[in-house]
C-alpha positions as CSV (number, residue, x, y, z in Angstrom):
1,M,0.2,-11.4,-12.3
2,R,-2.6,-10.2,-14.6
3,I,-5.3,-12.3,-16.3
4,V,-6.8,-10.9,-19.4
5,T,-10.0,-12.6,-20.9
6,F,-11.5,-12.3,-24.3
7,M,-14.9,-13.5,-25.5
8,S,-15.2,-15.0,-29.0
9,A,-18.5,-16.1,-30.6
10,N,-16.6,-19.0,-32.2
11,D,-14.2,-20.1,-29.4
12,G,-16.0,-19.1,-26.2
13,A,-13.9,-17.4,-23.6
14,I,-10.1,-17.2,-23.8
15,A,-7.7,-16.2,-21.0
16,R,-4.1,-15.2,-21.1
17,I,-1.8,-14.7,-18.1
18,E,0.9,-12.1,-17.7
19,M,3.2,-13.5,-15.1
20,P,6.9,-13.6,-14.1
21,M,8.6,-15.9,-16.6
22,P,12.2,-17.3,-16.3
23,S,14.8,-15.6,-18.5
24,K,18.5,-15.4,-18.8
25,G,18.5,-12.3,-16.6
26,G,16.2,-13.8,-13.9
27,M,12.5,-13.6,-13.8
28,K,10.9,-11.0,-16.1
29,L,7.2,-10.2,-16.6
30,G,5.8,-11.7,-19.8
31,W,2.9,-13.5,-21.3
32,S,2.6,-17.2,-20.5
33,P,2.5,-19.3,-23.7
34,V,-0.6,-21.1,-22.2
35,V,-3.9,-20.1,-23.7
36,I,-6.9,-21.2,-21.6
37,H,-10.3,-21.9,-23.1
38,A,-13.7,-22.0,-21.3
39,A,-17.4,-21.5,-21.9
40,T,-17.5,-18.2,-20.0
41,E,-15.1,-15.5,-19.0
42,D,-15.5,-16.2,-15.3
43,D,-14.7,-19.9,-16.0
44,A,-11.7,-18.9,-18.0
45,R,-10.5,-16.5,-15.3
46,A,-10.9,-19.3,-12.6
47,K,-9.0,-21.8,-14.8
48,A,-6.2,-19.2,-15.3
49,Q,-6.0,-18.5,-11.6
50,A,-5.8,-22.3,-10.9
51,F,-3.1,-22.7,-13.5
52,Y,-1.1,-19.8,-12.0
53,D,-1.4,-21.2,-8.5
54,A,-0.2,-24.6,-9.8
55,E,2.7,-23.0,-11.6
56,L,3.8,-21.2,-8.4
57,Q,3.6,-24.4,-6.5
58,R,5.7,-26.2,-9.2
59,L,8.3,-23.5,-9.2
60,A,8.6,-23.5,-5.4
61,S,9.0,-27.3,-5.5
62,K,11.6,-27.0,-8.2
63,S,13.5,-24.4,-6.2
64,A,13.4,-26.5,-3.1
65,N,14.7,-29.5,-5.0
66,M,17.5,-27.5,-6.4
67,A,18.5,-26.2,-3.0
68,E,18.4,-29.8,-1.6
69,G,20.6,-30.9,-4.5
70,R,23.1,-28.1,-3.8
71,A,23.2,-29.1,-0.2
72,K,23.9,-32.7,-1.0
73,A,26.6,-31.8,-3.5
74,A,28.3,-29.5,-0.9
75,A,28.2,-32.3,1.7
76,T,29.7,-34.8,-0.8
77,R,32.5,-32.3,-1.6
78,A,33.2,-31.7,2.0
79,S,33.4,-35.4,2.8
80,N,35.6,-36.0,-0.2
81,Q,38.0,-33.2,0.8
82,G,38.1,-34.6,4.4
83,A,39.1,-38.0,3.0
84,A,41.9,-36.7,0.9
């Protein structure tokens, strides 16, 4: 993960995050479409880090939910095969 900040006289500080992004071939390093604005570069960097941490947590939760769903589906298939 890499955070790049820019300072603009008109817009204040802007941060962009280069992070692993989902793609058809798996996770590939790319720029997040999220642009973070703040008054200073330090604030923008802190907001970008918080966004990245929240995104990692969201992806971990999503992965856990998918694994739980797969386990439930496998259990249902096993019980249906046993009944037949």
